[in-house]
C-alpha positions as a Markdown table, in Angstrom:
| # | Residue | x | y | z |
|---|---|---|---|---|
| 1 | Met | 0.0 | 0.0 | 0.0 |
| 2 | Ser | 1.5 | 3.3 | -1.0 |
| 3 | Thr | 1.7 | 6.2 | 1.4 |
| 4 | Ser | 2.1 | 9.9 | 1.0 |
| 5 | Ser | 5.0 | 12.1 | 2.1 |
| 6 | Glu | 3.1 | 13.3 | 5.1 |
| 7 | Val | 3.3 | 11.9 | 8.6 |
| 8 | Arg | 0.0 | 10.4 | 9.6 |
| 9 | Ser | -1.7 | 9.9 | 12.9 |
| 10 | Thr | -4.2 | 7.4 | 14.3 |
| 11 | Gly | -5.6 | 5.9 | 17.5 |
| 12 | Ile | -4.7 | 2.5 | 18.9 |
| 13 | Gly | -8.1 | 1.0 | 19.4 |
| 14 | Ser | -9.9 | 1.2 | 22.8 |
| 15 | Trp | -12.1 | 4.1 | 23.5 |
| 16 | Pro | -14.2 | 5.3 | 26.5 |
| 17 | Gly | -18.0 | 5.0 | 26.7 |
| 18 | Gln | -20.5 | 2.7 | 25.1 |
| 19 | Asp | -21.7 | 4.7 | 22.0 |
| 20 | Met | -20.1 | 3.0 | 19.0 |
| 21 | Ala | -21.7 | 5.4 | 16.5 |
| 22 | Gln | -20.2 | 8.4 | 18.2 |
| 23 | Ala | -16.8 | 6.7 | 18.6 |
| 24 | Leu | -16.8 | 6.0 | 14.8 |
| 25 | Lys | -17.7 | 9.6 | 14.0 |
| 26 | Ile | -14.7 | 10.7 | 16.1 |
| 27 | Thr | -12.2 | 8.3 | 14.6 |
| 28 | Phe | -13.1 | 9.3 | 11.1 |
| 29 | Ala | -13.0 | 13.0 | 12.0 |
| 30 | Glu | -9.8 | 13.0 | 14.0 |
| 31 | Ser | -7.8 | 10.2 | 12.3 |
| 32 | Pro | -8.8 | 10.8 | 8.7 |
| 33 | Asp | -5.5 | 9.4 | 7.3 |
| 34 | Leu | -6.0 | 6.1 | 9.1 |
| 35 | Pro | -9.4 | 5.7 | 10.7 |
| 36 | Tyr | -10.1 | 2.6 | 12.7 |
| 37 | Leu | -12.8 | 0.5 | 14.3 |
| 38 | Pro | -12.7 | 1.3 | 18.0 |
| 39 | Glu | -13.1 | -1.1 | 20.9 |
| 40 | Leu | -15.5 | 0.0 | 23.7 |
| 41 | Pro | -14.6 | -2.3 | 26.7 |
| 42 | Ala | -17.0 | -0.3 | 28.9 |
| 43 | Arg | -19.8 | -2.3 | 27.3 |
| 44 | Gly | -18.6 | -5.5 | 29.0 |
| 45 | Glu | -16.1 | -8.3 | 28.7 |
| 46 | His | -17.6 | -9.4 | 25.4 |
| 47 | Ala | -16.6 | -6.0 | 23.9 |
| 48 | Gly | -13.0 | -5.7 | 25.3 |
| 49 | Met | -9.8 | -6.7 | 23.6 |
| 50 | Thr | -10.1 | -10.5 | 24.3 |
| 51 | Gly | -13.8 | -10.6 | 23.8 |
| 52 | Arg | -13.7 | -9.0 | 20.4 |
| 53 | Ala | -11.0 | -11.4 | 19.3 |
| 54 | Thr | -13.1 | -14.4 | 20.4 |
| 55 | Ala | -15.8 | -13.1 | 18.0 |
| 56 | Leu | -13.4 | -13.6 | 15.2 |
| 57 | Leu | -12.2 | -17.1 | 16.0 |
| 58 | Ser | -13.2 | -19.5 | 13.3 |
| 59 | Gly | -14.3 | -23.0 | 14.3 |
| 60 | Leu | -13.6 | -22.7 | 18.0 |
| 61 | Ala | -16.2 | -22.4 | 20.8 |
| 62 | Val | -15.5 | -20.1 | 23.7 |
| 63 | Asp | -17.1 | -19.3 | 27.1 |
| 64 | Leu | -16.4 | -16.7 | 29.7 |
| 65 | Gln | -15.5 | -18.3 | 33.0 |
| 66 | Pro | -14.7 | -16.7 | 36.4 |
| 67 | Ala | -11.0 | -17.0 | 35.5 |
| 68 | Gly | -11.5 | -15.6 | 32.1 |
| 69 | Trp | -12.2 | -16.7 | 28.5 |
| 70 | Arg | -11.9 | -20.5 | 28.0 |
| 71 | Leu | -12.0 | -22.8 | 24.9 |
| 72 | Thr | -15.1 | -25.1 | 25.3 |
| 73 | Asp | -17.2 | -27.6 | 23.4 |
| 74 | Ala | -20.0 | -25.1 | 22.9 |
| 75 | Ser | -20.1 | -21.3 | 22.9 |
| 76 | Gly | -21.5 | -19.7 | 26.0 |
| 77 | Arg | -23.7 | -16.6 | 26.2 |
| 78 | Asp | -20.8 | -14.2 | 26.4 |
| 79 | His | -19.2 | -15.6 | 23.3 |
| 80 | Arg | -22.5 | -15.2 | 21.4 |
| 81 | Met | -22.7 | -11.6 | 22.7 |
| 82 | Ala | -19.2 | -10.9 | 21.5 |
| 83 | Lys | -20.2 | -12.1 | 18.0 |
| 84 | Ser | -23.4 | -10.2 | 17.8 |
| 85 | Thr | -21.7 | -7.0 | 19.1 |
| 86 | Leu | -19.1 | -7.2 | 16.5 |
| 87 | Arg | -21.8 | -7.7 | 13.8 |
| 88 | Glu | -23.5 | -4.6 | 15.1 |
| 89 | Asp | -20.2 | -2.6 | 15.1 |
| 90 | Leu | -19.4 | -3.7 | 11.5 |
| 91 | Asp | -22.9 | -2.6 | 10.4 |
| 92 | Leu | -22.4 | 0.8 | 12.0 |
| 93 | Leu | -18.9 | 1.0 | 10.3 |
| 94 | Glu | -20.4 | 0.2 | 6.9 |
| 95 | Glu | -23.1 | 2.9 | 7.4 |
| 96 | Met | -20.5 | 5.5 | 8.5 |
| 97 | Ala | -17.9 | 4.7 | 5.9 |
| 98 | Gln | -20.1 | 4.7 | 2.8 |
| 99 | Gly | -18.1 | 6.5 | 0.0 |
| 100 | Tyr | -14.9 | 6.5 | 2.0 |
| 101 | Val | -11.8 | 5.8 | 0.0 |
| 102 | Gly | -8.7 | 4.8 | 1.9 |
| 103 | Pro | -7.4 | 2.4 | 4.6 |
| 104 | Ile | -9.4 | 1.4 | 7.6 |
| 105 | Lys | -7.6 | -0.2 | 10.6 |
| 106 | Tyr | -9.1 | -3.2 | 12.4 |
| 107 | Ser | -7.4 | -4.1 | 15.7 |
| 108 | Val | -7.6 | -7.5 | 17.4 |
| 109 | Ala | -5.7 | -9.3 | 20.1 |
| 110 | Gly | -2.8 | -11.2 | 18.5 |
| 111 | Pro | -2.2 | -14.9 | 18.7 |
| 112 | Trp | 0.3 | -14.8 | 21.6 |
| 113 | Thr | -1.8 | -12.4 | 23.8 |
| 114 | Leu | -4.8 | -14.7 | 23.2 |
| 115 | Ala | -2.7 | -17.8 | 24.1 |
| 116 | Ala | -1.5 | -16.1 | 27.3 |
| 117 | Met | -4.9 | -14.9 | 28.4 |
| 118 | Met | -7.3 | -17.7 | 27.3 |
| 119 | Glu | -7.6 | -21.1 | 29.0 |
| 120 | Arg | -7.7 | -24.6 | 27.5 |
| 121 | Pro | -10.9 | -26.7 | 28.1 |
| 122 | Arg | -9.4 | -28.4 | 31.1 |
| 123 | Gly | -7.8 | -25.3 | 32.5 |
| 124 | Asp | -4.5 | -23.4 | 32.5 |
| 125 | Arg | -3.4 | -21.2 | 29.6 |
| 126 | Val | -3.4 | -22.1 | 26.0 |
| 127 | Val | 0.2 | -21.0 | 25.9 |
| 128 | Ala | 1.1 | -24.2 | 27.8 |
| 129 | Asp | 0.0 | -26.5 | 24.9 |
| 130 | Pro | 1.7 | -26.4 | 21.5 |
| 131 | Gly | -1.3 | -28.0 | 19.7 |
| 132 | Ala | -3.7 | -25.5 | 21.3 |
| 133 | Arg | -1.4 | -22.6 | 20.4 |
| 134 | Arg | -1.4 | -23.7 | 16.8 |
| 135 | Asp | -5.2 | -24.2 | 16.7 |
| 136 | Leu | -5.8 | -20.8 | 18.2 |
| 137 | Ser | -3.5 | -18.9 | 15.9 |
| 138 | Gln | -4.9 | -20.7 | 12.8 |
| 139 | Ser | -8.4 | -20.0 | 13.9 |
| 140 | Leu | -7.6 | -16.3 | 14.4 |
| 141 | Ala | -6.0 | -16.2 | 10.9 |
| 142 | Glu | -9.1 | -17.7 | 9.3 |
| 143 | Gly | -11.4 | -15.3 | 11.1 |
| 144 | Leu | -9.3 | -12.3 | 10.1 |
| 145 | Leu | -9.4 | -13.5 | 6.5 |
| 146 | Gln | -13.2 | -13.7 | 6.6 |
| 147 | Leu | -13.4 | -10.2 | 8.2 |
| 148 | Val | -11.2 | -8.6 | 5.6 |
| 149 | Gly | -13.1 | -10.4 | 2.8 |
| 150 | Glu | -16.5 | -9.3 | 4.2 |
| 151 | Met | -15.5 | -5.7 | 4.7 |
| 152 | Ser | -14.0 | -5.5 | 1.2 |
| 153 | Arg | -17.4 | -6.4 | -0.1 |
| 154 | Arg | -19.2 | -4.0 | 2.2 |
| 155 | Leu | -16.8 | -1.1 | 1.6 |
| 156 | Pro | -15.3 | -1.8 | -1.8 |
| 157 | Asp | -13.4 | 1.5 | -1.9 |
| 158 | Ser | -11.7 | 0.9 | 1.4 |
| 159 | Thr | -8.6 | -1.1 | 2.1 |
| 160 | Ala | -8.1 | -3.2 | 5.3 |
| 161 | Val | -5.2 | -2.8 | 7.7 |
| 162 | Val | -5.0 | -5.4 | 10.4 |
| 163 | Gln | -3.4 | -4.5 | 13.8 |
| 164 | Leu | -2.5 | -7.3 | 16.1 |
| 165 | Asp | -2.5 | -6.1 | 19.7 |
| 166 | Glu | 0.3 | -8.1 | 21.5 |
| 167 | Pro | 0.7 | -6.7 | 25.0 |
| 168 | Met | 1.5 | -10.2 | 26.3 |
| 169 | Met | 4.1 | -11.1 | 23.6 |
| 170 | Pro | 7.1 | -10.0 | 25.7 |
| 171 | Ala | 6.0 | -12.1 | 28.6 |
| 172 | Val | 5.4 | -15.2 | 26.3 |
| 173 | Tyr | 8.8 | -14.7 | 24.8 |
| 174 | Ala | 10.5 | -14.3 | 28.2 |
| 175 | Gly | 8.7 | -17.2 | 29.8 |
| 176 | Ser | 7.1 | -15.0 | 32.5 |
| 177 | Val | 3.4 | -15.9 | 31.9 |
| 178 | His | 2.2 | -17.3 | 35.2 |
| 179 | Thr | 0.4 | -20.7 | 35.5 |
| 180 | Ala | -3.1 | -20.9 | 36.8 |
| 181 | Ser | -1.8 | -21.6 | 40.3 |
| 182 | Gly | 0.5 | -18.5 | 40.2 |
| 183 | Leu | 3.3 | -20.6 | 41.7 |
| 184 | Ser | 5.3 | -20.9 | 38.5 |
| 185 | Thr | 5.5 | -19.7 | 34.9 |
| 186 | His | 5.1 | -21.2 | 31.5 |
| 187 | Arg | 8.1 | -22.0 | 29.4 |
| 188 | Pro | 9.1 | -19.4 | 26.9 |
| 189 | Val | 8.0 | -20.1 | 23.3 |
| 190 | Asp | 10.9 | -20.5 | 20.9 |
| 191 | Arg | 11.7 | -17.8 | 18.4 |
| 192 | Ala | 10.6 | -19.8 | 15.3 |
| 193 | Glu | 7.2 | -20.5 | 16.7 |
| 194 | Leu | 6.7 | -17.0 | 18.0 |
| 195 | Ser | 7.4 | -15.4 | 14.6 |
| 196 | Gly | 5.8 | -18.2 | 12.7 |
| 197 | Ala | 2.3 | -17.7 | 14.2 |
| 198 | Val | 2.4 | -14.0 | 13.2 |
| 199 | Gly | 3.9 | -14.9 | 9.8 |
| 200 | Tyr | 1.1 | -17.3 | 9.2 |
| 201 | Ile | -1.5 | -14.6 | 9.6 |
| 202 | Val | 0.6 | -12.3 | 7.3 |
| 203 | Asp | 0.7 | -15.1 | 4.7 |
| 204 | Gln | -3.0 | -15.9 | 5.0 |
| 205 | Leu | -4.1 | -12.2 | 4.5 |
| 206 | Gly | -1.7 | -11.7 | 1.6 |
| 207 | Pro | 0.4 | -8.8 | 0.4 |
| 208 | Glu | -2.6 | -6.5 | -0.1 |
| 209 | Val | -3.4 | -6.4 | 3.6 |
| 210 | Pro | -0.8 | -4.6 | 5.8 |
| 211 | Val | -0.4 | -6.3 | 9.2 |
| 212 | Leu | 0.8 | -4.2 | 12.1 |
| 213 | Val | 1.9 | -5.5 | 15.5 |
| 214 | His | 1.2 | -3.2 | 18.4 |
| 215 | Cys | 2.6 | -3.5 | 21.9 |
| 216 | Cys | 2.8 | -1.0 | 24.7 |
| 217 | Ala | 4.9 | -3.2 | 27.0 |
| 218 | Arg | 8.7 | -3.3 | 27.1 |
| 219 | Gly | 10.5 | -6.1 | 25.4 |
| 220 | Leu | 8.6 | -6.7 | 22.1 |
| 221 | Pro | 11.0 | -8.8 | 19.9 |
| 222 | Ile | 10.9 | -6.3 | 17.0 |
| 223 | Gly | 13.4 | -8.1 | 14.9 |
| 224 | Leu | 11.3 | -11.3 | 15.0 |
| 225 | Met | 8.2 | -9.4 | 14.0 |
| 226 | Gln | 9.9 | -7.8 | 11.1 |
| 227 | Ala | 11.2 | -11.2 | 10.0 |
| 228 | Ala | 7.6 | -12.5 | 10.2 |
| 229 | Gly | 6.7 | -10.0 | 7.4 |
| 230 | Val | 4.6 | -7.4 | 9.2 |
| 231 | Gln | 4.2 | -4.1 | 7.6 |
| 232 | Gly | 4.6 | -2.0 | 10.7 |
| 233 | Ile | 5.6 | -1.9 | 14.4 |
| 234 | Phe | 3.5 | 0.2 | 16.7 |
| 235 | Val | 5.0 | 0.8 | 20.2 |
| 236 | Asp | 5.1 | 3.1 | 23.2 |
| 237 | Val | 8.3 | 5.1 | 22.5 |
| 238 | Asp | 9.1 | 5.1 | 26.2 |
| 239 | Gln | 9.5 | 1.4 | 26.1 |
| 240 | Leu | 12.2 | 1.3 | 23.4 |
| 241 | Ser | 15.9 | 0.5 | 23.9 |
| 242 | Thr | 18.7 | 1.7 | 21.7 |
| 243 | Ser | 18.8 | -1.6 | 19.9 |
| 244 | Asp | 15.1 | -1.3 | 19.3 |
| 245 | Trp | 15.6 | 2.1 | 17.6 |
| 246 | Asp | 18.3 | 0.6 | 15.4 |
| 247 | Leu | 15.8 | -2.1 | 14.2 |
| 248 | Ile | 13.2 | 0.6 | 13.6 |
| 249 | Gly | 15.7 | 2.5 | 11.5 |
| 250 | Glu | 16.4 | -0.6 | 9.4 |
| 251 | Gly | 12.6 | -1.0 | 9.0 |
| 252 | Phe | 12.3 | 2.4 | 7.5 |
| 253 | Glu | 14.9 | 1.4 | 4.9 |
| 254 | Lys | 12.8 | -1.6 | 4.0 |
| 255 | Gly | 9.6 | 0.4 | 3.6 |
| 256 | Gln | 8.0 | -0.7 | 6.9 |
| 257 | Trp | 5.7 | 1.6 | 8.9 |
| 258 | Phe | 6.6 | 2.8 | 12.4 |
| 259 | Gly | 3.8 | 3.7 | 14.8 |
| 260 | Ala | 5.3 | 6.1 | 17.4 |
| 261 | Gly | 3.3 | 6.0 | 20.6 |
| 262 | Ala | 4.5 | 9.4 | 21.7 |
| 263 | Ala | 1.4 | 10.7 | 23.6 |
| 264 | Pro | 1.4 | 9.1 | 27.0 |
| 265 | Thr | -2.2 | 8.4 | 28.1 |
| 266 | Gly | -1.5 | 9.6 | 31.6 |
| 267 | Ala | 0.1 | 12.9 | 30.7 |
| 268 | Asn | -1.2 | 16.1 | 29.2 |
| 269 | Leu | 1.5 | 16.9 | 26.6 |
| 270 | Ser | 1.2 | 19.6 | 24.0 |
| 271 | Ala | 1.4 | 18.8 | 20.3 |
| 272 | Asp | 4.9 | 20.4 | 20.2 |
| 273 | Gln | 6.1 | 18.1 | 23.0 |
| 274 | Val | 4.7 | 15.0 | 21.3 |
| 275 | Ala | 6.3 | 16.0 | 18.0 |
| 276 | Glu | 9.7 | 16.5 | 19.7 |
| 277 | Arg | 9.4 | 13.0 | 21.3 |
| 278 | Val | 9.2 | 11.7 | 17.7 |
| 279 | Leu | 11.7 | 14.0 | 16.1 |
| 280 | Arg | 14.5 | 13.5 | 18.6 |
| 281 | Pro | 15.1 | 9.8 | 17.8 |
| 282 | Val | 14.2 | 10.2 | 14.1 |
| 283 | Arg | 16.9 | 12.8 | 13.8 |
| 284 | Val | 19.4 | 10.5 | 15.5 |
| 285 | Leu | 18.5 | 7.7 | 13.0 |
| 286 | Asp | 19.0 | 10.2 | 10.2 |
| 287 | Val | 15.8 | 9.1 | 8.6 |
| 288 | Asp | 15.3 | 10.2 | 5.0 |
| 289 | Pro | 12.5 | 12.8 | 4.7 |
| 290 | Ala | 11.1 | 10.7 | 1.8 |
| 291 | Val | 9.9 | 8.1 | 4.3 |
| 292 | Ala | 7.7 | 10.4 | 6.2 |
| 293 | Gly | 4.6 | 8.5 | 5.0 |
| 294 | Gln | 5.9 | 5.5 | 6.8 |
| 295 | Leu | 5.8 | 7.3 | 10.1 |
| 296 | Ile | 2.5 | 7.3 | 12.1 |
| 297 | Ile | 2.1 | 9.1 | 15.4 |
| 298 | Thr | -0.3 | 7.5 | 18.0 |
| 299 | Pro | -1.2 | 7.6 | 21.6 |
| 300 | Ala | 1.1 | 5.3 | 23.6 |
| 301 | Cys | -1.8 | 2.9 | 24.2 |
| 302 | Gly | -5.6 | 2.6 | 24.1 |
| 303 | Leu | -7.7 | 5.5 | 25.5 |
| 304 | Ala | -10.5 | 3.6 | 27.2 |
| 305 | Gly | -9.2 | 4.7 | 30.7 |
| 306 | Leu | -9.7 | 8.4 | 29.9 |
| 307 | Asp | -12.9 | 10.4 | 29.9 |
| 308 | Pro | -14.3 | 11.1 | 26.4 |
| 309 | Ala | -13.1 | 14.7 | 26.4 |
| 310 | Ala | -9.5 | 13.8 | 27.3 |
| 311 | Ala | -9.5 | 10.9 | 24.8 |
| 312 | Leu | -10.6 | 13.3 | 22.1 |
| 313 | Gln | -7.9 | 15.8 | 23.0 |
| 314 | Val | -5.2 | 13.0 | 22.7 |
| 315 | Leu | -6.3 | 12.2 | 19.2 |
| 316 | Arg | -6.3 | 15.9 | 18.3 |
| 317 | Thr | -2.8 | 16.3 | 19.8 |
| 318 | Val | -1.3 | 13.4 | 17.8 |
| 319 | Arg | -2.9 | 14.8 | 14.6 |
| 320 | Thr | -1.4 | 18.2 | 15.2 |
| 321 | Ala | 2.0 | 16.7 | 16.1 |
| 322 | Ala | 2.0 | 14.7 | 12.8 |
| 323 | Gly | 1.7 | 18.0 | 11.0 |
| 324 | Ile | 4.5 | 19.5 | 12.9 |
| 325 | Val | 6.8 | 16.5 | 12.3 |
| 326 | Thr | 5.9 | 16.6 | 8.6 |
| 327 | Glu | 7.0 | 20.2 | 8.3 |
| 328 | Glu | 10.2 | 19.6 | 10.3 |
| 329 | Leu | 11.2 | 16.6 | 8.2 |
| 330 | Ala | 10.6 | 18.6 | 5.0 |
| 331 | Glu | 13.1 | 21.3 | 6.0 |
């Protein structure tokens, strides 16, 4: 997918409140270069990050247990609610985006975050079982393929961008995901399998659908995700090490996108301050101004924890910051 020479901005995914129609109006108004389908976790577990992902799983039944979401023989009430809520959200998106030409971002919990947060039928996390891990990631890939196909028919002038939210990937990679008892941790997943699950999704969706990996935790294995074929890495800039920045610089050279989470959700920074948090490392990397279109400024993480006015202000701040960075890179 081609990009312009202007730095873009977008939101991460989660949004406060329960009014999806209003949330969609805001995302198209405030993130016009890369609007997205928001998540509204205030509506309940079925509408949060994991709940929405369960609605996309193909061929797997799920139920919400006291300990969280669990794979089961038959879907429970909450899984059915997750599916129906997603249907309603997609209907609203179709209505809102009629005539829209451009990319639309769809965010979903990635395969490793799901494996770390969901339980097997007999208990304990999916991440403990290689077979269950494989089934879960393949089911998610199939569900995403169906979603992209459906929305290309509903909104033929739009192009889908898929964002895999992976806040638990660093813990899976490091072997720090706790067992159900809390007395020990699950073994780390090896590098080949970690990248392979994401690469499988990339391959299933094909070259016309950019896949992004978002993580607001420290320790995302950026090199592994780049090797998996993702189009972009979206991270909280405060969580990056010097070696991470080096990998991001290499990604620019290869045409990959970088989502700079430069607006901390717990701080009230000005657009100039957010822009400087992006410009400082970009200058050190000596990024060619021609790759400005590969740079996307975002909040550091989702905005569901803020009140609606504050969340709206964050989106406006990152949009203004994107304009400032565009001008600075052009000089």
